[in-house]
PQR file of N, CA, C, O and H, with PARSE charges and radii, in Angstrom:
ATOM      1  N   LEU A   1       0.930  -1.188  -0.008 -0.4000 1.5000
ATOM      2  CA  LEU A   1       0.126   0.055   0.035 -0.0000 2.0000
ATOM      3  C   LEU A   1       0.838   1.276  -0.074  0.5500 1.7000
ATOM      4  O   LEU A   1       0.526   2.270  -0.731 -0.5500 1.4000
ATOM      5  N   ALA A   2       1.843   1.088   0.653 -0.4000 1.5000
ATOM      6  CA  ALA A   2       2.967   2.236   1.106 -0.0000 2.0000
ATOM      7  C   ALA A   2       3.625   2.499  -0.587  0.5500 1.7000
ATOM      8  O   ALA A   2       4.183   3.460  -1.115 -0.5500 1.4000
ATOM      9  H   ALA A   2       2.096   0.281   1.187  0.4000 1.0000
ATOM     10  N   LEU A   3       3.362   1.578  -0.914 -0.4000 1.5000
ATOM     11  CA  LEU A   3       4.671   1.536  -2.496 -0.0000 2.0000
ATOM     12  C   LEU A   3       3.455   2.288  -3.518  0.5500 1.7000
ATOM     13  O   LEU A   3       3.743   3.325  -4.115 -0.5500 1.4000
ATOM     14  H   LEU A   3       2.908   0.796  -0.485  0.4000 1.0000
ATOM     15  N   VAL A   4       2.429   1.817  -3.617 -0.4000 1.5000
ATOM     16  CA  VAL A   4       1.148   2.553  -4.644 -0.0000 2.0000
ATOM     17  C   VAL A   4       1.193   4.268  -3.990  0.5500 1.7000
ATOM     18  O   VAL A   4       1.479   5.272  -4.642 -0.5500 1.4000
ATOM     19  H   VAL A   4       2.195   0.974  -3.132  0.4000 1.0000
ATOM     20  N   LEU A   5       0.863   4.211  -2.711 -0.4000 1.5000
ATOM     21  CA  LEU A   5       0.980   5.399  -2.304 -0.0000 2.0000
ATOM     22  C   LEU A   5       2.056   6.632  -2.981  0.5500 1.7000
ATOM     23  O   LEU A   5       1.943   7.741  -3.504 -0.5500 1.4000
ATOM     24  H   LEU A   5       0.630   3.395  -2.181  0.4000 1.0000
ATOM     25  N   ALA A   6       3.107   5.707  -2.621 -0.4000 1.5000
ATOM     26  CA  ALA A   6       4.334   6.715  -3.190 -0.0000 2.0000
ATOM     27  C   ALA A   6       4.561   6.805  -4.605  0.5500 1.7000
ATOM     28  O   ALA A   6       4.903   7.870  -5.119 -0.5500 1.4000
ATOM     29  H   ALA A   6       3.199   4.806  -2.196  0.4000 1.0000
ATOM     30  N   LEU A   7       4.362   5.559  -5.386 -0.4000 1.5000
ATOM     31  CA  LEU A   7       3.992   5.994  -6.891 -0.0000 2.0000
ATOM     32  C   LEU A   7       3.047   7.261  -7.345  0.5500 1.7000
ATOM     33  O   LEU A   7       3.293   8.166  -8.143 -0.5500 1.4000
ATOM     34  H   LEU A   7       4.085   4.693  -4.968  0.4000 1.0000
ATOM     35  N   ALA A   8       2.150   7.062  -6.738 -0.4000 1.5000
ATOM     36  CA  ALA A   8       1.012   8.151  -6.994 -0.0000 2.0000
ATOM     37  C   ALA A   8       1.366   9.721  -6.632  0.5500 1.7000
ATOM     38  O   ALA A   8       1.021  10.761  -7.194 -0.5500 1.4000
ATOM     39  H   ALA A   8       1.950   6.326  -6.090  0.4000 1.0000
ATOM     40  N   LEU A   9       2.135   9.503  -5.549 -0.4000 1.5000
ATOM     41  CA  LEU A   9       2.730  10.816  -5.282 -0.0000 2.0000
ATOM     42  C   LEU A   9       3.538  11.324  -6.046  0.5500 1.7000
ATOM     43  O   LEU A   9       3.671  12.545  -6.116 -0.5500 1.4000
ATOM     44  H   LEU A   9       2.416   8.658  -5.093  0.4000 1.0000
ATOM     45  N   GLY A  10       4.207  10.508  -6.741 -0.4000 1.5000
ATOM     46  CA  GLY A  10       5.658  10.962  -7.735 -0.0000 2.0000
ATOM     47  C   GLY A  10       5.432  11.227  -8.582  0.5500 1.7000
ATOM     48  O   GLY A  10       6.125  12.062  -9.164 -0.5500 1.4000
ATOM     49  H   GLY A  10       4.099   9.515  -6.684  0.4000 1.0000
ATOM     50  N   LEU A  11       4.051  10.537  -9.302 -0.4000 1.5000
ATOM     51  CA  LEU A  11       3.259  10.915 -10.691 -0.0000 2.0000
ATOM     52  C   LEU A  11       2.708  12.420 -10.448  0.5500 1.7000
ATOM     53  O   LEU A  11       3.065  13.396 -11.109 -0.5500 1.4000
ATOM     54  H   LEU A  11       3.488   9.859  -8.829  0.4000 1.0000
ATOM     55  N   LEU A  12       1.764  12.435  -9.369 -0.4000 1.5000
ATOM     56  CA  LEU A  12       1.259  13.789  -9.083 -0.0000 2.0000
ATOM     57  C   LEU A  12       2.567  14.833  -9.161  0.5500 1.7000
ATOM     58  O   LEU A  12       2.658  15.821  -9.890 -0.5500 1.4000
ATOM     59  H   LEU A  12       1.474  11.643  -8.832  0.4000 1.0000
ATOM     60  N   ALA A  13       3.279  14.474  -8.470 -0.4000 1.5000
ATOM     61  CA  ALA A  13       4.549  15.465  -8.147 -0.0000 2.0000
ATOM     62  C   ALA A  13       5.086  15.993  -9.788  0.5500 1.7000
ATOM     63  O   ALA A  13       5.030  17.113 -10.295 -0.5500 1.4000
ATOM     64  H   ALA A  13       3.206  13.671  -7.877  0.4000 1.0000
ATOM     65  N   SER A  14       5.546  14.853 -10.271 -0.4000 1.5000
ATOM     66  CA  SER A  14       5.938  15.049 -11.509 -0.0000 2.0000
ATOM     67  C   SER A  14       5.227  15.678 -12.779  0.5500 1.7000
ATOM     68  O   SER A  14       5.738  16.239 -13.748 -0.5500 1.4000
ATOM     69  H   SER A  14       5.591  13.943  -9.859  0.4000 1.0000
ATOM     70  N   ARG A  15       3.938  15.427 -12.496 -0.4000 1.5000
ATOM     71  CA  ARG A  15       2.845  16.383 -13.381 -0.0000 2.0000
ATOM     72  C   ARG A  15       2.818  17.508 -12.979  0.5500 1.7000
ATOM     73  O   ARG A  15       2.743  18.301 -13.918 -0.5500 1.4000
ATOM     74  H   ARG A  15       3.523  14.971 -11.709  0.4000 1.0000
ATOM     75  N   VAL A  16       2.843  17.957 -12.051 -0.4000 1.5000
ATOM     76  CA  VAL A  16       2.793  19.220 -11.799 -0.0000 2.0000
ATOM     77  C   VAL A  16       3.964  20.006 -11.637  0.5500 1.7000
ATOM     78  O   VAL A  16       3.896  21.168 -11.239 -0.5500 1.4000
ATOM     79  H   VAL A  16       2.905  17.313 -11.288  0.4000 1.0000
ATOM     80  N   VAL A  17       5.305  19.304 -11.991 -0.4000 1.5000
ATOM     81  CA  VAL A  17       6.316  19.990 -12.119 -0.0000 2.0000
ATOM     82  C   VAL A  17       6.703  20.201 -13.562  0.5500 1.7000
ATOM     83  O   VAL A  17       7.345  21.143 -14.026 -0.5500 1.4000
ATOM     84  H   VAL A  17       5.360  18.359 -12.314  0.4000 1.0000
ATOM     85  N   ALA A  18       6.045  18.838 -14.381 -0.4000 1.5000
ATOM     86  CA  ALA A  18       5.954  19.039 -15.963 -0.0000 2.0000
ATOM     87  C   ALA A  18       5.163  19.916 -16.539  0.5500 1.7000
ATOM     88  O   ALA A  18       5.533  20.256 -17.663 -0.5500 1.4000
ATOM     89  H   ALA A  18       5.524  18.073 -14.005  0.4000 1.0000
ATOM     90  N   ARG A  19       3.960  20.514 -16.048 -0.4000 1.5000
ATOM     91  CA  ARG A  19       3.080  21.512 -16.707 -0.0000 2.0000
ATOM     92  C   ARG A  19       3.527  22.630 -17.041  0.5500 1.7000
ATOM     93  O   ARG A  19       3.278  22.926 -18.209 -0.5500 1.4000
ATOM     94  H   ARG A  19       3.659  20.238 -15.135  0.4000 1.0000
ATOM     95  N   PRO A  20       4.202  23.508 -16.349 -0.5600 1.5000
ATOM     96  CA  PRO A  20       5.071  24.966 -16.629  0.2800 2.0000
ATOM     97  C   PRO A  20       6.241  24.321 -17.757  0.5500 1.7000
ATOM     98  O   PRO A  20       6.213  24.809 -18.886 -0.5500 1.4000
ATOM     99  N   LEU A  21       6.839  23.686 -17.587 -0.4000 1.5000
ATOM    100  CA  LEU A  21       7.691  22.998 -18.318 -0.0000 2.0000
ATOM    101  C   LEU A  21       7.271  23.041 -19.802  0.5500 1.7000
ATOM    102  O   LEU A  21       7.836  23.607 -20.738 -0.5500 1.4000
ATOM    103  H   LEU A  21       6.862  23.290 -16.669  0.4000 1.0000
ATOM    104  N   HIS A  22       6.094  22.274 -19.786 -0.4000 1.5000
ATOM    105  CA  HIS A  22       5.513  21.720 -20.914 -0.0000 2.0000
ATOM    106  C   HIS A  22       5.001  23.524 -21.657  0.5500 1.7000
ATOM    107  O   HIS A  22       4.977  23.933 -22.818 -0.5500 1.4000
ATOM    108  H   HIS A  22       5.636  21.815 -19.025  0.4000 1.0000
ATOM    109  N   ALA A  23       4.752  24.014 -20.685 -0.4000 1.5000
ATOM    110  CA  ALA A  23       4.264  25.488 -21.731 -0.0000 2.0000
ATOM    111  C   ALA A  23       5.043  26.103 -22.357  0.5500 1.7000
ATOM    112  O   ALA A  23       4.952  26.442 -23.537 -0.5500 1.4000
ATOM    113  H   ALA A  23       4.772  23.682 -19.742  0.4000 1.0000
ATOM    114  N   MET A  24       6.331  26.409 -21.216 -0.4000 1.5000
ATOM    115  CA  MET A  24       7.619  26.904 -21.817 -0.0000 2.0000
ATOM    116  C   MET A  24       8.017  26.414 -23.191  0.5500 1.7000
ATOM    117  O   MET A  24       8.204  27.187 -24.130 -0.5500 1.4000
ATOM    118  H   MET A  24       6.405  26.134 -20.257  0.4000 1.0000
ATOM    119  N   THR A  25       8.146  25.033 -23.280 -0.4000 1.5000
ATOM    120  CA  THR A  25       8.785  24.206 -24.347 -0.0000 2.0000
ATOM    121  C   THR A  25       7.697  24.755 -25.591  0.5500 1.7000
ATOM    122  O   THR A  25       8.108  25.039 -26.716 -0.5500 1.4000
ATOM    123  H   THR A  25       7.994  24.404 -22.517  0.4000 1.0000
ATOM    124  N   LEU A  26       6.274  24.849 -25.194 -0.4000 1.5000
ATOM    125  CA  LEU A  26       5.646  25.270 -26.736 -0.0000 2.0000
ATOM    126  C   LEU A  26       5.895  26.636 -27.113  0.5500 1.7000
ATOM    127  O   LEU A  26       5.972  27.013 -28.282 -0.5500 1.4000
ATOM    128  H   LEU A  26       5.941  24.618 -24.280  0.4000 1.0000
ATOM    129  N   THR A  27       6.032  27.453 -25.988 -0.4000 1.5000
ATOM    130  CA  THR A  27       6.063  28.874 -26.443 -0.0000 2.0000
ATOM    131  C   THR A  27       7.678  29.332 -26.801  0.5500 1.7000
ATOM    132  O   THR A  27       7.985  30.423 -27.283 -0.5500 1.4000
ATOM    133  H   THR A  27       5.969  27.147 -25.038  0.4000 1.0000
ATOM    134  N   ALA A  28       8.588  28.287 -26.467 -0.4000 1.5000
ATOM    135  CA  ALA A  28      10.008  28.244 -27.057 -0.0000 2.0000
ATOM    136  C   ALA A  28       9.965  28.155 -28.775  0.5500 1.7000
ATOM    137  O   ALA A  28      10.527  28.819 -29.645 -0.5500 1.4000
ATOM    138  H   ALA A  28       8.338  27.401 -26.075  0.4000 1.0000
ATOM    139  N   ARG A  29       9.109  27.114 -28.814 -0.4000 1.5000
ATOM    140  CA  ARG A  29       8.974  26.232 -30.405 -0.0000 2.0000
ATOM    141  C   ARG A  29       8.131  27.700 -31.458  0.5500 1.7000
ATOM    142  O   ARG A  29       8.368  28.155 -32.577 -0.5500 1.4000
ATOM    143  H   ARG A  29       8.652  26.574 -28.107  0.4000 1.0000
ATOM    144  N   ARG A  30       7.158  28.019 -30.432 -0.4000 1.5000
ATOM    145  CA  ARG A  30       6.650  29.305 -31.463 -0.0000 2.0000
ATOM    146  C   ARG A  30       7.413  30.612 -31.572  0.5500 1.7000
ATOM    147  O   ARG A  30       7.249  31.411 -32.494 -0.5500 1.4000
ATOM    148  H   ARG A  30       6.965  27.648 -29.524  0.4000 1.0000
ATOM    149  N   ILE A  31       8.211  30.761 -30.620 -0.4000 1.5000
ATOM    150  CA  ILE A  31       9.317  31.840 -31.157 -0.0000 2.0000
ATOM    151  C   ILE A  31      10.261  31.460 -32.024  0.5500 1.7000
ATOM    152  O   ILE A  31      10.796  32.256 -32.796 -0.5500 1.4000
ATOM    153  H   ILE A  31       8.344  30.112 -29.871  0.4000 1.0000
ATOM    154  N   ALA A  32      10.546  30.198 -31.967 -0.4000 1.5000
ATOM    155  CA  ALA A  32      11.439  29.538 -33.127 -0.0000 2.0000
ATOM    156  C   ALA A  32      10.804  29.735 -34.595  0.5500 1.7000
ATOM    157  O   ALA A  32      11.428  29.846 -35.651 -0.5500 1.4000
ATOM    158  H   ALA A  32      10.111  29.552 -31.341  0.4000 1.0000
ATOM    159  N   ASN A  33       9.667  29.748 -34.437 -0.4000 1.5000
ATOM    160  CA  ASN A  33       8.799  29.801 -35.728 -0.0000 2.0000
ATOM    161  C   ASN A  33       8.571  30.933 -35.994  0.5500 1.7000
ATOM    162  O   ASN A  33       7.805  31.093 -36.944 -0.5500 1.4000
ATOM    163  H   ASN A  33       9.161  29.658 -33.579  0.4000 1.0000
ATOM    164  N   GLY A  34       9.069  32.087 -35.358 -0.4000 1.5000
ATOM    165  CA  GLY A  34       8.536  33.314 -35.639 -0.0000 2.0000
ATOM    166  C   GLY A  34       7.493  33.987 -34.989  0.5500 1.7000
ATOM    167  O   GLY A  34       7.348  35.201 -35.135 -0.5500 1.4000
ATOM    168  H   GLY A  34       9.692  31.957 -34.586  0.4000 1.0000
ATOM    169  N   ASP A  35       6.754  33.312 -34.286 -0.4000 1.5000
ATOM    170  CA  ASP A  35       5.611  34.089 -33.483 -0.0000 2.0000
ATOM    171  C   ASP A  35       6.241  34.642 -32.276  0.5500 1.7000
ATOM    172  O   ASP A  35       6.578  33.993 -31.286 -0.5500 1.4000
ATOM    173  H   ASP A  35       6.871  32.326 -34.167  0.4000 1.0000
ATOM    174  N   PHE A  36       6.366  35.915 -32.461 -0.4000 1.5000
ATOM    175  CA  PHE A  36       6.689  36.752 -30.819 -0.0000 2.0000
ATOM    176  C   PHE A  36       5.646  37.272 -30.370  0.5500 1.7000
ATOM    177  O   PHE A  36       5.951  37.896 -29.353 -0.5500 1.4000
ATOM    178  H   PHE A  36       6.092  36.441 -33.265  0.4000 1.0000
ATOM    179  N   ASP A  37       4.498  37.354 -30.600 -0.4000 1.5000
ATOM    180  CA  ASP A  37       3.313  37.679 -29.743 -0.0000 2.0000
ATOM    181  C   ASP A  37       2.892  36.845 -28.702  0.5500 1.7000
ATOM    182  O   ASP A  37       1.711  36.563 -28.497 -0.5500 1.4000
ATOM    183  H   ASP A  37       4.251  36.846 -31.425  0.4000 1.0000
ATOM    184  N   VAL A  38       3.997  36.382 -27.931 -0.4000 1.5000
ATOM    185  CA  VAL A  38       3.752  35.138 -27.247 -0.0000 2.0000
ATOM    186  C   VAL A  38       3.805  35.930 -25.536  0.5500 1.7000
ATOM    187  O   VAL A  38       4.533  36.913 -25.400 -0.5500 1.4000
ATOM    188  H   VAL A  38       4.956  36.612 -28.097  0.4000 1.0000
ATOM    189  N   ALA A  39       3.169  35.521 -24.590 -0.4000 1.5000
ATOM    190  CA  ALA A  39       3.784  35.956 -23.320 -0.0000 2.0000
ATOM    191  C   ALA A  39       3.435  34.617 -22.276  0.5500 1.7000
ATOM    192  O   ALA A  39       2.324  34.088 -22.314 -0.5500 1.4000
ATOM    193  H   ALA A  39       2.578  34.722 -24.700  0.4000 1.0000
ATOM    194  N   VAL A  40       4.148  34.302 -21.662 -0.4000 1.5000
ATOM    195  CA  VAL A  40       4.280  33.108 -20.590 -0.0000 2.0000
ATOM    196  C   VAL A  40       3.702  33.409 -19.409  0.5500 1.7000
ATOM    197  O   VAL A  40       4.437  34.153 -18.759 -0.5500 1.4000
ATOM    198  H   VAL A  40       5.051  34.732 -21.631  0.4000 1.0000
ATOM    199  N   PRO A  41       2.724  33.152 -18.874 -0.5600 1.5000
ATOM    200  CA  PRO A  41       2.292  33.687 -17.567  0.2800 2.0000
ATOM    201  C   PRO A  41       3.541  32.986 -16.684  0.5500 1.7000
ATOM    202  O   PRO A  41       3.949  31.858 -16.962 -0.5500 1.4000
ATOM    203  N   ALA A  42       4.097  33.787 -15.590 -0.4000 1.5000
ATOM    204  CA  ALA A  42       4.950  33.418 -14.695 -0.0000 2.0000
ATOM    205  C   ALA A  42       4.182  32.352 -13.658  0.5500 1.7000
ATOM    206  O   ALA A  42       3.319  32.855 -12.939 -0.5500 1.4000
ATOM    207  H   ALA A  42       3.766  34.703 -15.364  0.4000 1.0000
ATOM    208  N   PRO A  43       4.462  30.737 -13.511 -0.5600 1.5000
ATOM    209  CA  PRO A  43       3.801  30.350 -12.785  0.2800 2.0000
ATOM    210  C   PRO A  43       4.395  30.583 -11.101  0.5500 1.7000
ATOM    211  O   PRO A  43       3.728  30.061 -10.208 -0.5500 1.4000
ATOM    212  N   SER A  44       5.022  30.978 -10.915 -0.4000 1.5000
ATOM    213  CA  SER A  44       5.546  30.974  -9.346 -0.0000 2.0000
ATOM    214  C   SER A  44       6.991  31.937  -9.506  0.5500 1.7000
ATOM    215  O   SER A  44       7.760  31.854 -10.463 -0.5500 1.4000
ATOM    216  H   SER A  44       5.564  31.402 -11.641  0.4000 1.0000
ATOM    217  N   PRO A  45       7.125  32.692  -8.546 -0.5600 1.5000
ATOM    218  CA  PRO A  45       8.327  33.301  -8.375  0.2800 2.0000
ATOM    219  C   PRO A  45       9.506  32.611  -8.685  0.5500 1.7000
ATOM    220  O   PRO A  45      10.431  33.262  -9.171 -0.5500 1.4000
ATOM    221  N   ASP A  46       9.649  31.320  -8.477 -0.4000 1.5000
ATOM    222  CA  ASP A  46      10.856  30.330  -8.412 -0.0000 2.0000
ATOM    223  C   ASP A  46      11.636  30.396  -9.734  0.5500 1.7000
ATOM    224  O   ASP A  46      11.506  31.376 -10.468 -0.5500 1.4000
ATOM    225  H   ASP A  46       8.898  30.791  -8.082  0.4000 1.0000
ATOM    226  N   GLU A  47      12.380  29.453 -10.026 -0.4000 1.5000
ATOM    227  CA  GLU A  47      13.024  29.313 -11.606 -0.0000 2.0000
ATOM    228  C   GLU A  47      12.173  29.295 -12.500  0.5500 1.7000
ATOM    229  O   GLU A  47      12.345  29.618 -13.675 -0.5500 1.4000
ATOM    230  H   GLU A  47      12.486  28.658  -9.430  0.4000 1.0000
ATOM    231  N   PHE A  48      11.312  28.960 -12.052 -0.4000 1.5000
ATOM    232  CA  PHE A  48      10.109  28.480 -13.467 -0.0000 2.0000
ATOM    233  C   PHE A  48       9.360  29.954 -14.055  0.5500 1.7000
ATOM    234  O   PHE A  48       8.991  30.289 -15.180 -0.5500 1.4000
ATOM    235  H   PHE A  48      11.173  28.698 -11.097  0.4000 1.0000
ATOM    236  N   GLY A  49       9.332  30.657 -12.683 -0.4000 1.5000
ATOM    237  CA  GLY A  49       8.736  32.323 -12.996 -0.0000 2.0000
ATOM    238  C   GLY A  49       9.910  32.930 -13.982  0.5500 1.7000
ATOM    239  O   GLY A  49       9.616  33.538 -15.011 -0.5500 1.4000
ATOM    240  H   GLY A  49       9.632  30.384 -11.768  0.4000 1.0000
ATOM    241  N   VAL A  50      11.374  32.686 -13.532 -0.4000 1.5000
ATOM    242  CA  VAL A  50      12.101  33.332 -13.992 -0.0000 2.0000
ATOM    243  C   VAL A  50      12.644  33.198 -15.423  0.5500 1.7000
ATOM    244  O   VAL A  50      12.972  34.048 -16.251 -0.5500 1.4000
ATOM    245  H   VAL A  50      11.613  32.192 -12.696  0.4000 1.0000
ATOM    246  N   LEU A  51      12.632  31.736 -15.450 -0.4000 1.5000
ATOM    247  CA  LEU A  51      12.616  30.945 -17.106 -0.0000 2.0000
ATOM    248  C   LEU A  51      11.493  31.787 -18.013  0.5500 1.7000
ATOM    249  O   LEU A  51      11.754  32.261 -19.119 -0.5500 1.4000
ATOM    250  H   LEU A  51      12.366  31.045 -14.778  0.4000 1.0000
ATOM    251  N   ALA A  52      10.054  31.898 -17.278 -0.4000 1.5000
ATOM    252  CA  ALA A  52       8.920  32.323 -18.140 -0.0000 2.0000
ATOM    253  C   ALA A  52       9.117  34.030 -18.521  0.5500 1.7000
ATOM    254  O   ALA A  52       9.142  34.474 -19.669 -0.5500 1.4000
ATOM    255  H   ALA A  52       9.842  31.513 -16.380  0.4000 1.0000
ATOM    256  N   GLU A  53       9.231  34.738 -17.423 -0.4000 1.5000
ATOM    257  CA  GLU A  53       9.720  35.994 -17.924 -0.0000 2.0000
ATOM    258  C   GLU A  53      10.936  36.313 -18.663  0.5500 1.7000
ATOM    259  O   GLU A  53      11.131  37.402 -19.203 -0.5500 1.4000
ATOM    260  H   GLU A  53       9.210  34.378 -16.491  0.4000 1.0000
ATOM    261  N   SER A  54      11.709  35.376 -18.672 -0.4000 1.5000
ATOM    262  CA  SER A  54      12.813  35.649 -19.871 -0.0000 2.0000
ATOM    263  C   SER A  54      12.421  35.490 -21.061  0.5500 1.7000
ATOM    264  O   SER A  54      12.602  36.286 -21.982 -0.5500 1.4000
ATOM    265  H   SER A  54      11.551  34.492 -18.234  0.4000 1.0000
ATOM    266  N   LEU A  55      11.819  34.377 -21.117 -0.4000 1.5000
ATOM    267  CA  LEU A  55      11.148  33.826 -22.885 -0.0000 2.0000
ATOM    268  C   LEU A  55      10.214  35.097 -23.317  0.5500 1.7000
ATOM    269  O   LEU A  55      10.259  35.521 -24.472 -0.5500 1.4000
ATOM    270  H   LEU A  55      11.671  33.730 -20.369  0.4000 1.0000
ATOM    271  N   THR A  56       9.231  35.770 -22.171 -0.4000 1.5000
ATOM    272  CA  THR A  56       8.180  36.442 -22.775 -0.0000 2.0000
ATOM    273  C   THR A  56       9.358  37.910 -23.364  0.5500 1.7000
ATOM    274  O   THR A  56       9.259  38.510 -24.434 -0.5500 1.4000
ATOM    275  H   THR A  56       9.195  35.425 -21.234  0.4000 1.0000
ATOM    276  N   SER A  57      10.407  38.157 -22.248 -0.4000 1.5000
ATOM    277  CA  SER A  57      11.327  39.276 -22.456 -0.0000 2.0000
ATOM    278  C   SER A  57      11.860  39.063 -23.689  0.5500 1.7000
ATOM    279  O   SER A  57      11.658  39.999 -24.463 -0.5500 1.4000
ATOM    280  H   SER A  57      10.488  37.670 -21.379  0.4000 1.0000
ATOM    281  N   LEU A  58      12.664  37.855 -24.271 -0.4000 1.5000
ATOM    282  CA  LEU A  58      13.338  37.361 -25.418 -0.0000 2.0000
ATOM    283  C   LEU A  58      12.667  37.480 -26.953  0.5500 1.7000
ATOM    284  O   LEU A  58      13.193  37.751 -28.033 -0.5500 1.4000
ATOM    285  H   LEU A  58      12.828  37.095 -23.642  0.4000 1.0000
ATOM    286  N   ALA A  59      11.176  37.135 -26.560 -0.4000 1.5000
ATOM    287  CA  ALA A  59      10.311  37.039 -27.779 -0.0000 2.0000
ATOM    288  C   ALA A  59       9.794  38.794 -27.829  0.5500 1.7000
ATOM    289  O   ALA A  59       9.419  39.155 -28.944 -0.5500 1.4000
ATOM    290  H   ALA A  59      10.750  36.915 -25.683  0.4000 1.0000
ATOM    291  N   ARG A  60       9.762  39.721 -26.863 -0.4000 1.5000
ATOM    292  CA  ARG A  60       9.700  41.311 -27.393 -0.0000 2.0000
ATOM    293  C   ARG A  60      10.658  41.797 -27.844  0.5500 1.7000
ATOM    294  O   ARG A  60      10.601  42.624 -28.754 -0.5500 1.4000
ATOM    295  H   ARG A  60      10.067  39.427 -25.957  0.4000 1.0000
ATOM    296  N   GLN A  61      11.991  41.300 -27.189 -0.4000 1.5000
ATOM    297  CA  GLN A  61      13.345  41.987 -28.014 -0.0000 2.0000
ATOM    298  C   GLN A  61      13.143  41.439 -29.081  0.5500 1.7000
ATOM    299  O   GLN A  61      13.354  42.270 -29.964 -0.5500 1.4000
ATOM    300  H   GLN A  61      12.038  40.628 -26.450  0.4000 1.0000
ATOM    301  N   LEU A  62      12.809  40.365 -29.551 -0.4000 1.5000
ATOM    302  CA  LEU A  62      13.460  39.392 -30.802 -0.0000 2.0000
ATOM    303  C   LEU A  62      12.025  40.249 -31.920  0.5500 1.7000
ATOM    304  O   LEU A  62      12.278  40.415 -33.114 -0.5500 1.4000
ATOM    305  H   LEU A  62      12.638  39.690 -28.833  0.4000 1.0000
ATOM    306  N   LYS A  63      11.311  40.483 -31.630 -0.4000 1.5000
ATOM    307  CA  LYS A  63      10.069  41.291 -32.215 -0.0000 2.0000
ATOM    308  C   LYS A  63      10.852  42.639 -32.658  0.5500 1.7000
ATOM    309  O   LYS A  63      11.151  42.886 -33.826 -0.5500 1.4000
ATOM    310  H   LYS A  63      11.106  40.348 -30.661  0.4000 1.0000
ATOM    311  N   ALA A  64      11.167  43.549 -31.447 -0.4000 1.5000
ATOM    312  CA  ALA A  64      11.714  44.655 -31.785 -0.0000 2.0000
ATOM    313  C   ALA A  64      12.805  44.794 -32.871  0.5500 1.7000
ATOM    314  O   ALA A  64      12.576  45.613 -33.760 -0.5500 1.4000
ATOM    315  H   ALA A  64      10.925  43.347 -30.498  0.4000 1.0000
ATOM    316  N   ARG A  65      13.836  44.173 -32.908 -0.4000 1.5000
ATOM    317  CA  ARG A  65      15.005  43.790 -33.260 -0.0000 2.0000
ATOM    318  C   ARG A  65      14.641  43.570 -34.747  0.5500 1.7000
ATOM    319  O   ARG A  65      15.278  44.192 -35.596 -0.5500 1.4000
ATOM    320  H   ARG A  65      14.022  43.508 -32.185  0.4000 1.0000
ATOM    321  N   ILE A  66      13.579  42.659 -35.138 -0.4000 1.5000
ATOM    322  CA  ILE A  66      13.096  42.383 -36.627 -0.0000 2.0000
ATOM    323  C   ILE A  66      12.612  43.514 -37.036  0.5500 1.7000
ATOM    324  O   ILE A  66      12.956  44.059 -38.085 -0.5500 1.4000
ATOM    325  H   ILE A  66      13.061  42.153 -34.448  0.4000 1.0000
ATOM    326  N   GLY A  67      11.910  43.883 -36.365 -0.4000 1.5000
ATOM    327  CA  GLY A  67      10.928  45.165 -36.658 -0.0000 2.0000
ATOM    328  C   GLY A  67      11.905  46.553 -37.027  0.5500 1.7000
ATOM    329  O   GLY A  67      11.618  47.397 -37.875 -0.5500 1.4000
ATOM    330  H   GLY A  67      11.631  43.440 -35.513  0.4000 1.0000
ATOM    331  N   GLU A  68      12.997  46.547 -36.251 -0.4000 1.5000
ATOM    332  CA  GLU A  68      13.995  47.623 -36.962 -0.0000 2.0000
ATOM    333  C   GLU A  68      14.996  47.279 -37.977  0.5500 1.7000
ATOM    334  O   GLU A  68      15.584  48.107 -38.673 -0.5500 1.4000
ATOM    335  H   GLU A  68      13.230  45.861 -35.562  0.4000 1.0000
ATOM    336  N   LEU A  69      15.164  45.926 -38.021 -0.4000 1.5000
ATOM    337  CA  LEU A  69      15.971  45.297 -39.860 -0.0000 2.0000
ATOM    338  C   LEU A  69      14.585  45.502 -40.364  0.5500 1.7000
ATOM    339  O   LEU A  69      14.678  46.612 -40.889 -0.5500 1.4000
ATOM    340  H   LEU A  69      14.686  45.254 -37.455  0.4000 1.0000
ATOM    341  N   VAL A  70      13.739  45.228 -40.474 -0.4000 1.5000
ATOM    342  CA  VAL A  70      12.733  45.451 -41.638 -0.0000 2.0000
ATOM    343  C   VAL A  70      12.608  46.791 -42.112  0.5500 1.7000
ATOM    344  O   VAL A  70      12.577  47.033 -43.319 -0.5500 1.4000
ATOM    345  H   VAL A  70      13.664  44.326 -40.048  0.4000 1.0000
ATOM    346  N   ARG A  71      12.515  47.914 -41.000 -0.4000 1.5000
ATOM    347  CA  ARG A  71      12.427  49.412 -41.276 -0.0000 2.0000
ATOM    348  C   ARG A  71      13.642  49.960 -42.008  0.5500 1.7000
ATOM    349  O   ARG A  71      13.634  51.001 -42.665 -0.5500 1.4000
ATOM    350  H   ARG A  71      12.540  47.718 -40.020  0.4000 1.0000
ATOM    351  N   GLU A  72      14.561  49.257 -41.852 -0.4000 1.5000
ATOM    352  CA  GLU A  72      16.177  49.571 -42.742 -0.0000 2.0000
ATOM    353  C   GLU A  72      16.062  49.192 -43.805  0.5500 1.7000
ATOM    354  O   GLU A  72      16.998  49.286 -44.599 -0.5500 1.4000
ATOM    355  H   GLU A  72      14.568  48.412 -41.318  0.4000 1.0000
TER
END
């Protein structure tokens, strides 16, 4: 019974951790495909939140730089 409970808790914990990573992976793919109008909601103030904010900032900066190049 303890083993089943431990496995269930481990599965639940891995899904909780994997969900924001999956969202950020999809966002990174969108950015790589040229879609710079993305915003990743920061799930928490930890490393996941910092990564989400960095992806959003990266997308904004790339959009601005590409806009500058097009105007030139």
